[in-house]
N, C-alpha and C positions, 0 to 999 in steps of 0.2 A: 668525457667520463665524469662520473663521481669520484667524490674523495675514497669511497667505500670500493668500487672498481681500481683505483688506482692504487690502495691500498692492496688489494687482491694479486693484483699484477705485478707489485713491487717483492708480496710473496713469493708468491710463485718462482722465481727470477730469482729470488736468493736459494730458494729449494735448488733449482738447476745449480747453481753455484757450488750449494753444499757437495752437489752430488759430483759435479765436477774437481769439485775439490780433493773430496776422497778418492776417487778415482786417479788423479795427479799424486798421491799423497802414494800409491800405490807402486807407484814406477821410477818416481824420485828418493834418493837418499833423503834420510832424516837427519838434515841440513837444517842452517839457521834460516835460510829464505824461505824453505817450508815451515817450519813452526811461526814465522813472521804469516803467510799464508793463511796455515789455519787457526789464526789467533785473530787475524784482523776479519775472515770471514766468519767465526763465530761471534766478535764483537758487532759487525753488522746485523747480524739474527738476533742479537742481544737487543741492539738499538731499536729495532722494527718493533720487537713486542713492547718494549716502553714507549713505546709512539703510540701501538695499538695502546696499551694499554691507558694511556694519557689522553686518547681523544674521549669526549661525550660516547656517548650508547647512542643515540639518538644525532649522528653525525650530518645524515641528510635532510634533517628539520630544521637545521640551525638554532638550538636552542638557545637562548644568551639569558645569564644571569644578570638579574637587576641590581646594581648598587647604588644606594639612597645616598646624598649628597646632601648634608644637612643646612638648612639656610644659616644658622647663626654662623656670627664669626669668626674664627678660629682666637684661639687663648691668645693673645701678644706675647705670654710668657714663653711659649714657645720658640719664639724666635730671639730670645732676647742675644743668644751667643751667636747666632748664624753671619757665617763671612754673605756678602753679593758678591753675585755670579759676576768676576772680572774685575771687580773692585778689591778684593782682601777683606779684613777685619777693619770694622769702622776705626779701632784705635793703634793700626796700626799706620805706615806710611808707606806709602808706593815706593818702590827701588828712582 
């Protein structure tokens, strides 16, 4: 399955879930648990919409944006106050 097919499948299942929650809401009392179920289902729908928006338009062709990294060395001033991982600051003693 392609990513587009997977997204469509998830969207169909979310639509089914929303319909089932609406039917359940008709039979259940307006209690805290039912409000949670409605909120969680709505949150899933919003999250899926955000995911669809964040994906590139042509997911199938896998367009990759190239990032160029300069060959010039970094400015050593960037690292003056940096701590070495696991060692801490060079001016402090380890416990």
